[in-house]
Backbone as a printed PyTorch tensor [residue, N CA C, xyz], in Angstrom:
tensor([[[ 90.3440,  97.7610,  90.0300],
         [ 89.8510,  99.1170,  90.1400],
         [ 88.3280,  99.0880,  90.0280]],

        [[ 87.6760,  99.8420,  90.8530],
         [ 86.2170,  99.8930,  90.9010],
         [ 85.7850, 101.3230,  90.6240]],

        [[ 84.8540, 101.5230,  89.6940],
         [ 84.3710, 102.8710,  89.4000],
         [ 82.9340, 102.8140,  88.9070]],

        [[ 82.2210, 103.9070,  89.1020],
         [ 80.8320, 104.0150,  88.6620],
         [ 80.4970, 105.4970,  88.6070]],

        [[ 79.9980, 105.9500,  87.4910],
         [ 79.5840, 107.3410,  87.3190],
         [ 78.1700, 107.3260,  86.7600]],

        [[ 77.3190, 108.1990,  87.2610],
         [ 75.9620, 108.2070,  86.7470],
         [ 75.1720, 109.4370,  87.1480]],

        [[ 73.9660, 109.4610,  86.6670],
         [ 73.0040, 110.5190,  86.9570],
         [ 71.7080, 109.8220,  87.3460]],

        [[ 71.0250, 110.3440,  88.3440],
         [ 69.7760, 109.7300,  88.7780],
         [ 68.7620, 110.8170,  89.1230]],

        [[ 67.5110, 110.4340,  89.1440],
         [ 66.4410, 111.3490,  89.5490],
         [ 66.0620, 110.9880,  90.9760]],

        [[ 66.1330, 111.9570,  91.8640],
         [ 65.7360, 111.7530,  93.2580],
         [ 64.3940, 112.4320,  93.5020]],

        [[ 63.6180, 111.8450,  94.3670],
         [ 62.3280, 112.4050,  94.7450],
         [ 62.3390, 112.6890,  96.2320]],

        [[ 61.8860, 113.8450,  96.5980],
         [ 61.7780, 114.2150,  98.0050],
         [ 60.4530, 114.9190,  98.2370]],

        [[ 60.0980, 115.0810,  99.4850],
         [ 58.8800, 115.7760,  99.8540],
         [ 59.2510, 117.0410, 100.6000]],

        [[ 58.6480, 118.1390, 100.2100],
         [ 58.9760, 119.4320, 100.8080],
         [ 58.6340, 119.4330, 102.2870]],

        [[ 59.5440, 120.0180, 103.0710],
         [ 59.2980, 120.1650, 104.5000],
         [ 58.9390, 121.6170, 104.7870]],

        [[ 58.4280, 121.8530, 105.9450],
         [ 58.0750, 123.2150, 106.3260],
         [ 56.9420, 123.2310, 107.3170]],

        [[ 56.4120, 124.4070, 107.5040],
         [ 55.2980, 124.6090, 108.4290],
         [ 54.0490, 123.9230, 107.8990]],

        [[ 53.2540, 123.3240, 108.7940],
         [ 52.0170, 122.6650, 108.3370],
         [ 51.0400, 123.6180, 107.6340]],

        [[ 51.1230, 124.9080, 107.9390],
         [ 50.2130, 125.8760, 107.3130],
         [ 50.6280, 126.2170, 105.8840]],

        [[ 51.8550, 125.8860, 105.4880],
         [ 52.3310, 126.1720, 104.1360],
         [ 51.7520, 125.1320, 103.1680]],

        [[ 51.0460, 125.5600, 102.1250],
         [ 50.4360, 124.5920, 101.2000],
         [ 51.4650, 123.7530, 100.4250]],

        [[ 52.7290, 124.1940, 100.3400],
         [ 53.7660, 123.4420,  99.6330],
         [ 54.3460, 122.3030, 100.4700]],

        [[ 54.1390, 122.3270, 101.7920],
         [ 54.6620, 121.2780, 102.6780],
         [ 54.0430, 119.9300, 102.3120]],

        [[ 54.8860, 118.9360, 102.1430],
         [ 54.4280, 117.5970, 101.8120],
         [ 54.2980, 117.3200, 100.3290]],

        [[ 54.4850, 118.3360,  99.4940],
         [ 54.3790, 118.1320,  98.0480],
         [ 55.6730, 117.4880,  97.5350]],

        [[ 55.5760, 116.5730,  96.5670],
         [ 56.7820, 115.9310,  96.0280],
         [ 57.5610, 116.8740,  95.1210]],

        [[ 58.8610, 116.7030,  95.1040],
         [ 59.7380, 117.4360,  94.1970],
         [ 60.7870, 116.4640,  93.6680]],

        [[ 61.1450, 116.6130,  92.4190],
         [ 62.1270, 115.7340,  91.7700],
         [ 63.3020, 116.5700,  91.2910]],

        [[ 64.4950, 115.9960,  91.3460],
         [ 65.6650, 116.6970,  90.8480],
         [ 66.7360, 115.6950,  90.4580]],

        [[ 67.6610, 116.1430,  89.6100],
         [ 68.7630, 115.3050,  89.1590],
         [ 69.9030, 115.3290,  90.1690]],

        [[ 70.5670, 114.2060,  90.2970],
         [ 71.6990, 114.0560,  91.2080],
         [ 72.7920, 113.2960,  90.4630]],

        [[ 73.9460, 113.9210,  90.3310],
         [ 75.0950, 113.2490,  89.7330],
         [ 75.8940, 112.5610,  90.8210]],

        [[ 76.4520, 111.3940,  90.5130],
         [ 77.2140, 110.6770,  91.5270],
         [ 78.3750, 109.9320,  90.8770]],

        [[ 79.3460, 109.6110,  91.6910],
         [ 80.4850, 108.8380,  91.2210],
         [ 81.1280, 108.0930,  92.3680]],

        [[ 81.6990, 106.9540,  92.0570],
         [ 82.4510, 106.1840,  93.0370],
         [ 83.7670, 105.7650,  92.4090]],

        [[ 84.7660, 105.6430,  93.2310],
         [ 86.0850, 105.2010,  92.7950],
         [ 86.6800, 104.3930,  93.9340]],

        [[ 87.2010, 103.2080,  93.6210],
         [ 87.7260, 102.3950,  94.7070],
         [ 88.5390, 101.2070,  94.2260]],

        [[ 88.8280, 100.3570,  95.1930],
         [ 89.5870,  99.1370,  94.9380],
         [ 88.7220,  97.9380,  95.2870]],

        [[ 88.8660,  96.8830,  94.5010],
         [ 88.0660,  95.6830,  94.6540],
         [ 89.0080,  94.4850,  94.5600]],

        [[ 89.0120,  93.6540,  95.5780],
         [ 89.8280,  92.4370,  95.5800],
         [ 88.8900,  91.2440,  95.6110]],

        [[ 89.1430,  90.2830,  94.7260],
         [ 88.2770,  89.1060,  94.6340],
         [ 89.1240,  87.8450,  94.5480]],

        [[ 88.6650,  86.8090,  95.2000],
         [ 89.3180,  85.5110,  95.1320],
         [ 88.2380,  84.4290,  95.1140]],

        [[ 88.6390,  83.2100,  94.8940],
         [ 87.6900,  82.1110,  94.8420],
         [ 87.1960,  81.6970,  96.2120]],

        [[ 86.0270,  81.0950,  96.2200],
         [ 85.4400,  80.5150,  97.4410],
         [ 84.6790,  79.2760,  97.0190]],

        [[ 84.6020,  78.2930,  97.8930],
         [ 83.9200,  77.0540,  97.5490],
         [ 83.4850,  76.3310,  98.7940]],

        [[ 82.5350,  75.4370,  98.6100],
         [ 82.0900,  74.5760,  99.7010],
         [ 83.0730,  73.4140,  99.7930]],

        [[ 83.4800,  73.1040, 100.9840],
         [ 84.5550,  72.1430, 101.2070],
         [ 84.3330,  70.7910, 100.5290]],

        [[ 83.1630,  70.2010, 100.6440],
         [ 82.9320,  68.8500, 100.1270],
         [ 82.1150,  68.8090,  98.8380]],

        [[ 81.8140,  69.9570,  98.2710],
         [ 81.0170,  70.0110,  97.0380],
         [ 81.7650,  70.8610,  96.0070]],

        [[ 82.5160,  70.2190,  95.1300],
         [ 83.3430,  70.9350,  94.1550],
         [ 82.5130,  71.7860,  93.1960]],

        [[ 81.2460,  71.4300,  92.9600],
         [ 80.4270,  72.2100,  92.0350],
         [ 79.8730,  73.4870,  92.6750]],

        [[ 79.9070,  73.6060,  93.9760],
         [ 79.4430,  74.8130,  94.6620],
         [ 80.6160,  75.7730,  94.8450]],

        [[ 80.9040,  76.5380,  93.7790],
         [ 82.0020,  77.4990,  93.8210],
         [ 81.4390,  78.9070,  93.8170]],

        [[ 82.2550,  79.8660,  94.1510],
         [ 81.8270,  81.2520,  94.1760],
         [ 83.0010,  82.1780,  94.3500]],

        [[ 82.7350,  83.3120,  94.9830],
         [ 83.7680,  84.3190,  95.1780],
         [ 83.7370,  84.8530,  96.6040]],

        [[ 84.8630,  85.3780,  97.0010],
         [ 85.0040,  86.1300,  98.2420],
         [ 85.5830,  87.4780,  97.8260]],

        [[ 84.9950,  88.5840,  98.2880],
         [ 85.4600,  89.8880,  97.8400],
         [ 85.5690,  90.8860,  98.9850]],

        [[ 86.4140,  91.8790,  98.7610],
         [ 86.6320,  92.9890,  99.6800],
         [ 86.7050,  94.2510,  98.8270]],

        [[ 85.9540,  95.2870,  99.1980],
         [ 85.9200,  96.5150,  98.3990],
         [ 85.9740,  97.7360,  99.2970]],

        [[ 86.6440,  98.7650,  98.8190],
         [ 86.6560, 100.0630,  99.4820],
         [ 86.4110, 101.1170,  98.4090]],

        [[ 85.5410, 102.1050,  98.7200],
         [ 85.1620, 103.1010,  97.7220],
         [ 85.0860, 104.4980,  98.3210]],

        [[ 85.4190, 105.4760,  97.5090],
         [ 85.1490, 106.8780,  97.7960],
         [ 83.8990, 107.2270,  96.9970]],

        [[ 82.9250, 107.8570,  97.6340],
         [ 81.6410, 108.1490,  97.0000],
         [ 81.3910, 109.6520,  97.0560]],

        [[ 80.9670, 110.2360,  95.9530],
         [ 80.6030, 111.6500,  95.9560],
         [ 79.3300, 111.8450,  95.1340]],

        [[ 78.5860, 112.8800,  95.4830],
         [ 77.3850, 113.2060,  94.7280],
         [ 77.1780, 114.7170,  94.7340]],

        [[ 76.4860, 115.1950,  93.7100],
         [ 76.2090, 116.6200,  93.5940],
         [ 74.7960, 116.8290,  93.0680]],

        [[ 74.1010, 117.7580,  93.7000],
         [ 72.7950, 118.2180,  93.2300],
         [ 72.8060, 119.7370,  93.2720]],

        [[ 72.0370, 120.3430,  92.4140],
         [ 71.9070, 121.7910,  92.4100],
         [ 71.3920, 122.2410,  93.7830]],

        [[ 72.1230, 123.1230,  94.4800],
         [ 71.7010, 123.5450,  95.8280],
         [ 70.2920, 124.1530,  95.8710]],

        [[ 69.9020, 124.8720,  94.8150],
         [ 68.5550, 125.4610,  94.7950],
         [ 67.4870, 124.3790,  94.7980]],

        [[ 67.7620, 123.2650,  94.1240],
         [ 66.7810, 122.1810,  94.0900],
         [ 66.6890, 121.4670,  95.4320]],

        [[ 67.8180, 121.3080,  96.1210],
         [ 67.7830, 120.6950,  97.4530],
         [ 67.0240, 121.6020,  98.4170]],

        [[ 67.2980, 122.9040,  98.3510],
         [ 66.6170, 123.8470,  99.2390],
         [ 65.1390, 123.9910,  98.8970]],

        [[ 64.7370, 123.5340,  97.6990],
         [ 63.3290, 123.5670,  97.3260],
         [ 62.5060, 122.6470,  98.2160]],

        [[ 63.0760, 121.5080,  98.6060],
         [ 62.3030, 120.6190,  99.4800],
         [ 62.8040, 120.6220, 100.9160]],

        [[ 63.9660, 121.2230, 101.1860],
         [ 64.4600, 121.4240, 102.5560],
         [ 64.8390, 122.8980, 102.7110]],

        [[ 63.8660, 123.7740, 102.8780],
         [ 64.1420, 125.2150, 102.8490],
         [ 64.9780, 125.7380, 104.0120]],

        [[ 65.1220, 124.9980, 105.0880],
         [ 65.8220, 125.5040, 106.2680],
         [ 67.3150, 125.2220, 106.2730]],

        [[ 67.8880, 124.7150, 105.1860],
         [ 69.3150, 124.4010, 105.1840],
         [ 70.0650, 125.2830, 104.2030]],

        [[ 71.3490, 125.4180, 104.4490],
         [ 72.2650, 126.0650, 103.5150],
         [ 73.2090, 124.9620, 103.0390]],

        [[ 73.2750, 124.7420, 101.7430],
         [ 74.0730, 123.6390, 101.2230],
         [ 74.8190, 124.0450,  99.9670]],

        [[ 75.9290, 123.3870,  99.7310],
         [ 76.6630, 123.5490,  98.4740],
         [ 76.1950, 122.5270,  97.4510]],

        [[ 75.4470, 121.5170,  97.9090],
         [ 74.9540, 120.4720,  97.0250],
         [ 75.9290, 119.3280,  96.8310]],

        [[ 77.1200, 119.4360,  97.4030],
         [ 78.1470, 118.4070,  97.2450],
         [ 78.2610, 117.6000,  98.5340]],

        [[ 78.1500, 116.2740,  98.4110],
         [ 78.2900, 115.3740,  99.5510],
         [ 79.2630, 114.2680,  99.1770]],

        [[ 80.0500, 113.8260, 100.1460],
         [ 81.0030, 112.7540,  99.8590],
         [ 81.2310, 111.9170, 101.0990]],

        [[ 81.7440, 110.7040, 100.8750],
         [ 81.9930, 109.7780, 101.9620],
         [ 82.7520, 108.5710, 101.4660]],

        [[ 82.7460, 107.5240, 102.2690],
         [ 83.4530, 106.3110, 101.8780],
         [ 82.6460, 105.0840, 102.2770]],

        [[ 83.0370, 103.9680, 101.7020],
         [ 82.3590, 102.7070, 101.9430],
         [ 83.3860, 101.5850, 101.9810]],

        [[ 83.1750, 100.6500, 102.8810],
         [ 84.0090,  99.4500, 102.9810],
         [ 83.0590,  98.2580, 102.9930]],

        [[ 83.3610,  97.2320, 102.1980],
         [ 82.4600,  96.0860, 102.1280],
         [ 83.1970,  94.7730, 102.0160]],

        [[ 82.5050,  93.7110, 102.4240],
         [ 83.0390,  92.3470, 102.3810],
         [ 81.8980,  91.4130, 102.0070]],

        [[ 82.2090,  90.3780, 101.2330],
         [ 81.1670,  89.4350, 100.8750],
         [ 81.7110,  88.0720, 100.5170]],

        [[ 80.8700,  87.0700, 100.6970],
         [ 81.1550,  85.6960, 100.2850],
         [ 79.9020,  85.1910,  99.5910]],

        [[ 80.0680,  84.7040,  98.3740],
         [ 78.9560,  84.1580,  97.6080],
         [ 79.3670,  82.7880,  97.0980]],

        [[ 78.6980,  81.7460,  97.5650],
         [ 78.9560,  80.3790,  97.1150],
         [ 77.6430,  79.8320,  96.5700]],

        [[ 77.6560,  79.3930,  95.3080],
         [ 76.4490,  78.8740,  94.6530],
         [ 75.7690,  77.8220,  95.5110]],

        [[ 74.4720,  77.8940,  95.5830],
         [ 73.6270,  76.9010,  96.2680],
         [ 73.9290,  76.7550,  97.7540]],

        [[ 74.6380,  77.6820,  98.3730],
         [ 74.9550,  77.5340,  99.7910],
         [ 74.7790,  78.8300, 100.5790]],

        [[ 75.5990,  79.8410, 100.3110],
         [ 75.5940,  81.0230, 101.1580],
         [ 75.8390,  82.2910, 100.3370]],

        [[ 75.2630,  83.4040, 100.7880],
         [ 75.5060,  84.7170, 100.2120],
         [ 75.5180,  85.7040, 101.3800]],

        [[ 76.6910,  86.2050, 101.7170],
         [ 76.8520,  87.1340, 102.8390],
         [ 77.4450,  88.4330, 102.3100]],

        [[ 76.8580,  89.5610, 102.7030],
         [ 77.3950,  90.8710, 102.3460],
         [ 77.3300,  91.7630, 103.5790]],

        [[ 78.4160,  92.4500, 103.8610],
         [ 78.4750,  93.4230, 104.9440],
         [ 79.1080,  94.6810, 104.3630]],

        [[ 78.3910,  95.7970, 104.4300],
         [ 78.8850,  97.0480, 103.8530],
         [ 78.6650,  98.1730, 104.8570]],

        [[ 79.6450,  99.0620, 104.9620],
         [ 79.6200, 100.2090, 105.8790],
         [ 79.7770, 101.4780, 105.0470]],

        [[ 78.8550, 102.4420, 105.2010],
         [ 78.9300, 103.7250, 104.5080],
         [ 79.0740, 104.8360, 105.5460]],

        [[ 79.8690, 105.8580, 105.2290],
         [ 80.0280, 106.9820, 106.1500],
         [ 80.2780, 108.2590, 105.3590]],

        [[ 79.4890, 109.2960, 105.6120],
         [ 79.7510, 110.6110, 105.0400],
         [ 80.8370, 111.2760, 105.8710]],

        [[ 81.8160, 111.8960, 105.2220],
         [ 82.9070, 112.5190, 105.9650],
         [ 82.7120, 114.0230, 106.1250]],

        [[ 81.8520, 114.6300, 105.3390],
         [ 81.5700, 116.0540, 105.4600],
         [ 80.5810, 116.2640, 106.5990]],

        [[ 80.7260, 117.3320, 107.3340],
         [ 79.7220, 117.6840, 108.3310],
         [ 78.5520, 118.3080, 107.5840]],

        [[ 77.5540, 117.5230, 107.2490],
         [ 76.4930, 118.0320, 106.3750],
         [ 75.4570, 118.8520, 107.1150]],

        [[ 74.6940, 119.5540, 106.3330],
         [ 73.5850, 120.3230, 106.8720],
         [ 72.4690, 119.3900, 107.3110]],

        [[ 72.3740, 118.2680, 106.6210],
         [ 71.3470, 117.2760, 106.9510],
         [ 71.8930, 116.3080, 107.9840]],

        [[ 71.0470, 115.5420, 108.5790],
         [ 71.4820, 114.6010, 109.6020],
         [ 71.9740, 113.3040, 108.9590]],

        [[ 73.0540, 113.4190, 108.1590],
         [ 73.6540, 112.2600, 107.5130],
         [ 74.9910, 111.9170, 108.1420]],

        [[ 75.2500, 112.3910, 109.3370],
         [ 76.5450, 112.1330, 109.9570],
         [ 76.6180, 110.7390, 110.5720]],

        [[ 75.4890, 110.0710, 110.7300],
         [ 75.4980, 108.7180, 111.2590],
         [ 75.9010, 107.7450, 110.1580]],

        [[ 76.6970, 106.7320, 110.4780],
         [ 77.0650, 105.7500, 109.4510],
         [ 75.8760, 104.8590, 109.0980]],

        [[ 75.9650, 104.2510, 107.9340],
         [ 74.9320, 103.3380, 107.4550],
         [ 75.5490, 101.9540, 107.3670]],

        [[ 74.8880, 100.9770, 107.9590],
         [ 75.3440,  99.5910, 107.9070],
         [ 74.3680,  98.7990, 107.0540]],

        [[ 74.8980,  97.9930, 106.1500],
         [ 74.0640,  97.1210, 105.3300],
         [ 74.5500,  95.7010, 105.5360]],

        [[ 73.6400,  94.8170, 105.8870],
         [ 74.0000,  93.4230, 106.1350],
         [ 72.9750,  92.5290, 105.4670]],

        [[ 73.4320,  91.5700, 104.6920],
         [ 72.5110,  90.5850, 104.1260],
         [ 73.1190,  89.1950, 104.2770]],

        [[ 72.2650,  88.2430, 104.5640],
         [ 72.7020,  86.8680, 104.7930],
         [ 71.6550,  85.9270, 104.2260]],

        [[ 72.0670,  85.0860, 103.3060],
         [ 71.1960,  84.0540, 102.7440],
         [ 71.9320,  82.7290, 102.8620]],

        [[ 71.2560,  81.7380, 103.3810],
         [ 71.8730,  80.4180, 103.5470],
         [ 70.8890,  79.3590, 103.0800]],

        [[ 71.3690,  78.4180, 102.2990],
         [ 70.5420,  77.3310, 101.8070],
         [ 70.7530,  76.1220, 102.7170]],

        [[ 69.7380,  75.7790, 103.4590],
         [ 69.8160,  74.6450, 104.3790],
         [ 69.6260,  73.3600, 103.5890]],

        [[ 70.5760,  72.4720, 103.7080],
         [ 70.5090,  71.1920, 102.9910],
         [ 70.0650,  70.0940, 103.9510]],

        [[ 69.0960,  69.3330, 103.5120],
         [ 68.6100,  68.2240, 104.3270],
         [ 68.8570,  66.9420, 103.5380]],

        [[ 69.5740,  66.0230, 104.1340],
         [ 69.8320,  64.7390, 103.4910],
         [ 68.8120,  63.7160, 103.9810]],

        [[ 68.0550,  63.1840, 103.0510],
         [ 67.0840,  62.1390, 103.4000],
         [ 67.7160,  60.7870, 103.1630]],

        [[ 67.5110,  59.9000, 104.0720],
         [ 68.1050,  58.5660, 103.9630],
         [ 67.0970,  57.5920, 103.4110]]])
């Protein structure tokens, strides 16, 4: 079982007409968030190096967040929002000590939001340790 609950401070810059003196000014607000999901993990290793062990994992999560709608509208005055956003995430990774670290994660908001967050987010990271044998 995978879970995470927290509170964070987000910073945004007010949007609006260039003639408005508040446009471009920073604003900060609290954002509550939570995730709940499933996480499967198994061993991984380099074929010929028994000391290079690691993990292979697969995770799926439901993600939700809430901010006070008045605070969101403070820096995005042209939207109507409830302040509640939610979506899901699917991820896969392989981490083997001294050899490879691969992570692929997909995020998608399922609500038709007021903001342009309907596009999915892809996260990909790849680290590989090249070994050179000198004779």
